[in-house]
N, C-alpha and C positions, 0 to 999 in steps of 0.2 A: 504494500500500500504506500509506503514512504517513497519507494522508487518511482511510483507513478506520480506522486505529488512533486517530487524533485524534477521529473521529466517535464511535467506541465509548467513548472516555474521557469525552467530553462527555455522552454518553447515560448512562453509569454515574454520572457526577458529578451530573447533574440528578436522577436517580433517588434517589441517596443524600440529596441536599438535600431532596427531596420527602418522603422517609421521616423525616428529622429534623424537618421542619415538622409532619408528621402526629403525631409523638411529642409535640411541644410542645403542639399543640392537644389531644391526648388528656390530657396532664398538666393543662392548664387546665380541661378538662371534669371530670376527676377532682376537682380542687380545689373546684369549685363544686357538684358532686353529693354530695360527702361532708360536707355541712353539719352532719349530726348527729354526726360524729366530732370528736375533739379537734383543736385547731389544729395540734398537733404532727404528727398523722397527715396532715392536709391539706397542710401545708407540706412534709412528707417526700415526698408524692406529686408535688407541684409541682416542687420542686427536684430530685428524683430524675429526673423526666422530662426536665427541662431539661438535667441533667448527662448523661443518656444521649444526648440529641440533640447536645449539644456534642461528646461523645466520637465519635459516628458521623461528624459533620462533620469532626472533627479528623483522622480516619484516611482521609478521602476525599482524592483528588488536589488538589481545590481547597482543602481545609482545610490540607493539608501546604504548599501554596504560600503560603497566607495566614500560616501560622506562620513560614515561612522569611522572608517579607516583614516580619513584625513583628520578628523577631530582627535582621534587617539594619537596619531603621529604628532600633531601640533602639541598635544599635552605632554608627550614624551620629550619633545624638543625643549619645552619650557623647563623640564627637570634637569637638563644637561647643565653641568657646571663648566662654563666657558673659561678658558685661561685669560689671565690679565694681559695687558699690552706688554708688560715687562717679560712675562713668561713666554709669550709668543716670540718676542724679539730674541730672547736667549736661545730658544729652541731653533729658531731660524739660523742664528749664528753657528750653533752646534752642527746643523745639517750642512751649511756652507763649508765649515771647517772639515767635516768628514769627507765631503766631496772633493775638496782640495787635496787632502792627504791621500785619498784613494786614487785620484787621477795621477798624482805624483808617483805612487807605488806602481800603478799599472804602466805608466810610461817607462819607469826604470826596469820593470820586468820585461817589457817589450824590447827595450834596447839590449838588455842582457841576453835574451833569447836570440835576438838578431845577431849579436856579436858571436854567441856560441855557434849558431848554425853556419853563418857565412865565413867567419874568420877561423874558427877552430876546426869544425867538422869538414867544411868544403874547401877551406884554404883560400877563399877569395879575399882580396884585399881592397 
């Protein structure tokens, strides 16, 4: 029984999403077919269609789940303890220092391997 309910919900959700996509396409077509109208009328048709599509998706089950997910995500972001400016600057300098030391090490390793291969093993000068 629950599989049938889930299947009906998915079917309804995809139908609603398809309707919203069709409304957005219709709004775009209206925007480009009303070229002889003022820009305000064309933008009203475009943004009105998009707003209607967003409203339709928002009241669908998938839309409600997405809104709940967005609210939960925003709540979690508010709980994050962000570093201070001083901490950020210090960590950035540490990363730059590490990159500098690592690049110097890799350059030296490359030159050592180059010297070993070409001068010692192959005898090229």
